SEBA-55516 format. One record per residue (C-alpha): x, y, z; residue number from 1. Coordinates in Angstrom, 3 decimals, padded with zeros to 6 digits. Each point is the difference from the previous one (the first is absolute). Example, Ala and Ser with C-alpha at 12.3 -4.5 7.8 and 13.67 -1.06 7.14 Angstrom:
REM residues 2
<rec <012.300, -004.500, 007.800>, 1> <rec <001.370, 003.440, -000.660>, 2> 
***
This chain:
REM residues 230
<rec <086.819, 080.718, 100.431>, 1> <rec <001.124, -003.655, 000.209>, 2> <rec <002.530, -001.627, -002.320>, 3> <rec <-002.617, -002.169, -001.735>, 4> <rec <-002.197, 003.033, -000.625>, 5> <rec <002.942, 001.968, -001.417>, 6> <rec <000.968, -002.847, -002.335>, 7> <rec <-003.605, -000.453, -001.145>, 8> <rec <-000.345, 003.726, -000.675>, 9> <rec <003.191, 000.070, -002.063>, 10> <rec <-000.976, -003.059, -002.056>, 11> <rec <-003.395, 001.521, -000.786>, 12> <rec <001.531, 003.362, -000.899>, 13> <rec <002.591, -001.396, -002.395>, 14> <rec <-002.440, -002.385, -001.652>, 15> <rec <-001.791, 002.930, -001.612>, 16> <rec <002.308, 003.011, 000.068>, 17> <rec <000.595, 001.800, -003.306>, 18> <rec <003.408, 001.442, -000.870>, 19> <rec <001.298, 002.024, -002.896>, 20> <rec <002.167, -001.916, -002.464>, 21> <rec <003.789, -000.033, 000.557>, 22> <rec <000.574, 002.168, -003.085>, 23> <rec <-002.546, 002.691, 000.922>, 24> <rec <001.678, 003.464, 000.048>, 25> <rec <-000.878, 000.549, 003.674>, 26> <rec <001.340, -003.425, 000.956>, 27> <rec <003.236, 000.744, -001.848>, 28> <rec <000.301, 003.363, 001.759>, 29> <rec <-000.489, -001.786, 003.341>, 30> <rec <002.292, -002.962, -000.595>, 31> <rec <002.895, 001.224, -002.139>, 32> <rec <001.560, 002.466, 002.505>, 33> <rec <-000.061, -002.730, 002.654>, 34> <rec <001.734, -002.380, -002.396>, 35> <rec <002.678, 002.665, -000.534>, 36> <rec <000.608, 000.175, 003.757>, 37> <rec <000.163, -003.778, 000.374>, 38> <rec <002.364, -000.321, -002.952>, 39> <rec <002.317, 002.581, 001.567>, 40> <rec <000.451, -002.087, 003.165>, 41> <rec <-000.348, -003.651, -001.023>, 42> <rec <000.672, -001.938, -003.218>, 43> <rec <-003.285, -000.790, -001.725>, 44> <rec <001.456, -003.105, -001.624>, 45> <rec <000.177, -003.736, 000.543>, 46> <rec <-003.040, -001.625, 001.586>, 47> <rec <-002.715, 002.116, 001.631>, 48> <rec <-003.128, -000.888, 001.955>, 49> <rec <-002.838, 002.512, -000.331>, 50> <rec <-002.263, -000.539, 003.011>, 51> <rec <-003.609, 001.162, -000.226>, 52> <rec <000.695, 000.524, -003.684>, 53> <rec <-003.653, 000.689, -000.784>, 54> <rec <-000.690, 000.886, -003.612>, 55> <rec <003.700, 000.495, -000.745>, 56> <rec <000.806, 003.656, 000.619>, 57> <rec <003.513, -000.866, 001.135>, 58> <rec <000.257, -003.542, -001.373>, 59> <rec <000.342, 001.263, -003.539>, 60> <rec <002.325, 002.831, 000.919>, 61> <rec <002.328, -002.324, 001.881>, 62> <rec <-000.015, -002.401, -002.956>, 63> <rec <000.916, 002.769, -002.415>, 64> <rec <003.173, 000.527, 002.032>, 65> <rec <001.088, -003.461, -001.160>, 66> <rec <-000.772, -001.802, 003.247>, 67> <rec <-001.666, -003.417, 000.273>, 68> <rec <-003.146, 000.926, 001.912>, 69> <rec <-002.429, -002.215, 001.872>, 70> <rec <-003.269, 001.626, 001.051>, 71> <rec <-002.019, -001.190, 002.990>, 72> <rec <-003.385, 001.188, 001.205>, 73> <rec <-002.793, -001.377, 002.152>, 74> <rec <-002.652, 001.354, -002.390>, 75> <rec <-000.787, -002.157, -003.031>, 76> <rec <-002.150, 002.920, -001.200>, 77> <rec <003.011, 002.309, -000.260>, 78> <rec <002.331, -002.685, -001.341>, 79> <rec <-002.412, -000.554, -002.886>, 80> <rec <000.714, 003.603, -001.052>, 81> <rec <003.785, -000.354, 000.215>, 82> <rec <001.535, -000.749, -003.436>, 83> <rec <003.246, -001.380, 001.447>, 84> <rec <000.671, -003.683, -000.711>, 85> <rec <001.413, -001.134, 003.376>, 86> <rec <-002.721, 000.499, 002.597>, 87> <rec <-000.951, -001.859, 003.181>, 88> <rec <-003.138, 000.293, 002.099>, 89> <rec <001.342, -000.215, 003.543>, 90> <rec <000.238, 001.363, 003.529>, 91> <rec <002.797, 002.436, 000.869>, 92> <rec <000.084, -001.309, 003.586>, 93> <rec <001.085, -003.450, -001.247>, 94> <rec <001.966, 000.379, -003.208>, 95> <rec <000.395, -003.187, -002.087>, 96> <rec <003.701, 000.541, -000.670>, 97> <rec <003.262, -001.230, 001.467>, 98> <rec <002.309, 002.261, 001.971>, 99> <rec <001.937, 002.533, -002.081>, 100> <rec <-001.939, -000.722, -003.197>, 101> <rec <000.035, 003.600, -001.301>, 102> <rec <002.582, 002.754, -000.350>, 103> <rec <-002.615, 002.600, 000.903>, 104> <rec <-003.434, -000.249, 001.613>, 105> <rec <-002.409, 002.879, -000.611>, 106> <rec <-003.406, 000.922, 001.394>, 107> <rec <-002.266, 002.940, -000.745>, 108> <rec <-002.948, 000.864, 002.255>, 109> <rec <-000.146, -003.409, 001.658>, 110> <rec <001.069, 000.406, 003.622>, 111> <rec <-002.789, 002.365, 001.023>, 112> <rec <-002.533, -002.562, -001.252>, 113> <rec <001.200, -002.982, 002.055>, 114> <rec <-000.687, -000.827, 003.646>, 115> <rec <003.606, -001.075, 000.652>, 116> <rec <002.492, 002.173, -001.876>, 117> <rec <002.871, -001.435, 002.037>, 118> <rec <-000.582, -003.493, -001.386>, 119> <rec <-000.100, 001.331, -003.562>, 120> <rec <003.249, 001.908, 000.502>, 121> <rec <001.714, -003.049, 001.474>, 122> <rec <-001.118, -002.038, -002.995>, 123> <rec <001.331, 002.695, -002.338>, 124> <rec <003.296, -000.101, 001.888>, 125> <rec <000.094, -003.805, -000.205>, 126> <rec <-000.500, -000.336, -003.755>, 127> <rec <002.263, 002.939, -000.909>, 128> <rec <003.702, -000.453, -000.684>, 129> <rec <000.729, 003.636, 000.752>, 130> <rec <-002.477, 002.792, -000.803>, 131> <rec <-003.512, 000.759, 001.248>, 132> <rec <-002.025, 002.973, -001.274>, 133> <rec <-003.098, 001.339, 001.743>, 134> <rec <-002.554, 002.494, -001.329>, 135> <rec <-002.750, 001.069, 002.393>, 136> <rec <-002.385, 002.942, 000.561>, 137> <rec <000.935, 002.862, 002.294>, 138> <rec <-002.541, 000.792, 002.716>, 139> <rec <001.309, 003.573, 000.248>, 140> <rec <-001.315, 000.841, -003.456>, 141> <rec <-003.462, 001.604, 000.440>, 142> <rec <-001.515, -001.655, -003.078>, 143> <rec <001.399, -003.407, 000.894>, 144> <rec <-001.185, 000.337, 003.589>, 145> <rec <-003.523, 000.871, -001.167>, 146> <rec <-000.086, -002.855, -002.515>, 147> <rec <001.176, -002.464, 002.659>, 148> <rec <-002.643, 001.211, 002.417>, 149> <rec <-002.858, -000.207, -002.515>, 150> <rec <000.757, -003.378, -001.625>, 151> <rec <-000.232, -002.815, 002.548>, 152> <rec <002.443, -002.276, -001.831>, 153> <rec <002.595, 002.793, -000.009>, 154> <rec <-000.143, 000.716, 003.756>, 155> <rec <003.481, -001.423, 000.509>, 156> <rec <001.291, 003.101, -001.746>, 157> <rec <-000.898, 002.036, 003.083>, 158> <rec <002.989, -001.583, 001.765>, 159> <rec <002.409, 000.080, -002.934>, 160> <rec <002.990, 002.326, 000.367>, 161> <rec <003.694, 000.007, -000.876>, 162> <rec <000.946, -000.383, 003.655>, 163> <rec <-002.305, -002.984, 000.527>, 164> <rec <001.094, -001.633, -003.251>, 165> <rec <003.653, 000.423, 000.951>, 166> <rec <-000.613, -001.616, 003.379>, 167> <rec <-001.840, -002.925, -001.570>, 168> <rec <002.779, -000.511, -002.536>, 169> <rec <002.675, 000.060, 002.704>, 170> <rec <-001.919, -002.545, 002.067>, 171> <rec <-000.099, -002.288, -003.031>, 172> <rec <003.800, 000.122, -000.317>, 173> <rec <000.210, 002.597, -002.754>, 174> <rec <002.511, 002.852, -000.228>, 175> <rec <-001.256, 003.262, -001.490>, 176> <rec <001.909, 001.249, -003.048>, 177> <rec <-002.260, 002.839, -001.147>, 178> <rec <-003.429, 001.453, 000.756>, 179> <rec <-002.102, 002.525, -001.907>, 180> <rec <-003.348, 001.531, 000.953>, 181> <rec <-001.364, 001.479, -003.171>, 182> <rec <-002.705, 000.778, -002.497>, 183> <rec <-003.560, 001.236, -000.317>, 184> <rec <-001.143, -002.363, -002.764>, 185> <rec <-002.247, -002.952, 000.788>, 186> <rec <-000.158, -002.600, -002.761>, 187> <rec <-003.762, -000.484, 000.214>, 188> <rec <-001.427, 003.253, 001.339>, 189> <rec <001.978, 002.881, -001.500>, 190> <rec <-001.634, 001.806, -002.980>, 191> <rec <002.279, -000.084, -003.030>, 192> <rec <-000.408, 003.749, -000.566>, 193> <rec <001.857, 000.691, 003.284>, 194> <rec <003.190, -001.863, -000.962>, 195> <rec <002.012, 003.075, -001.158>, 196> <rec <-000.592, 001.640, 003.374>, 197> <rec <000.430, -003.064, 002.211>, 198> <rec <003.254, -001.143, -001.622>, 199> <rec <001.654, 002.876, 001.874>, 200> <rec <-000.356, -002.054, 003.181>, 201> <rec <002.075, -002.947, -001.246>, 202> <rec <002.715, 000.776, 002.541>, 203> <rec <000.689, -000.435, 003.707>, 204> <rec <-002.861, 001.567, 001.944>, 205> <rec <-000.936, -001.262, 003.452>, 206> <rec <-003.716, 000.199, -000.791>, 207> <rec <000.223, -001.798, -003.355>, 208> <rec <-002.527, -002.720, -000.762>, 209> <rec <002.410, -002.937, -000.084>, 210> <rec <003.022, -001.422, 001.779>, 211> <rec <002.594, -001.871, -002.071>, 212> <rec <002.571, -001.949, 002.000>, 213> <rec <002.962, -001.981, -001.327>, 214> <rec <001.583, -002.413, 002.477>, 215> <rec <002.356, -002.955, 000.022>, 216> <rec <000.304, -003.132, 002.082>, 217> <rec <002.319, 000.356, 002.962>, 218> <rec <001.417, -003.412, -000.923>, 219> <rec <-000.003, -000.221, -003.774>, 220> <rec <002.540, -002.736, -000.487>, 221> <rec <-002.491, -002.887, -000.284>, 222> <rec <000.643, -002.130, -003.080>, 223> <rec <-002.711, 000.264, -002.667>, 224> <rec <-002.489, -002.832, -000.189>, 225> <rec <-002.482, -000.376, -002.802>, 226> <rec <-003.498, -001.358, -000.242>, 227> <rec <-003.113, -000.410, 002.061>, 228> <rec <000.216, -001.880, 003.249>, 229> <rec <-003.432, 000.269, 001.588>, 230> 
***
């Protein structure tokens, strides 16, 4: 499938996709353990960029930590559902920020949707002062593999693994600090009645649904610069 076709498919998919609200019990069960892991390995303070912020699942949680959060997403449809007050409709392959604009740059379920993950990671590296956090699906989870195979816009998940993500991060100039493959709760597909059972899998398991990776810039001494440059 060509790049233009991939981009067109993704735009169409995210112009009509329906997500549970950020405060839904299943969404909380999905997101909160991952926030705990991130918080244990990187300060969730200062200025944060939430890439592919969608309807605000992590935007709000990052804000509640006391950080100044900017959300960016390509989908105006999803941004209209995000209650956060600092939101930008933009492209993650060409971020409209100066170098080292944010203390931490975060993305959740973005890289497997883009045709050039390397460019996105380099942009994340560029606008970060120090930390970069990645959250992506794990192809070795049977449910995630099946979902990725069935839904055309999710096909990138068939290639998503901790090893691949680590290699991509290294190529973008990022140094791995911590990595966790975990969970059996999907924010949009898991029935709420299964939460008591599935919470048992909020730990390191190689076949977990999601990969959470905390990294830092190899050269993090760039002086902060504020504002939008392009």
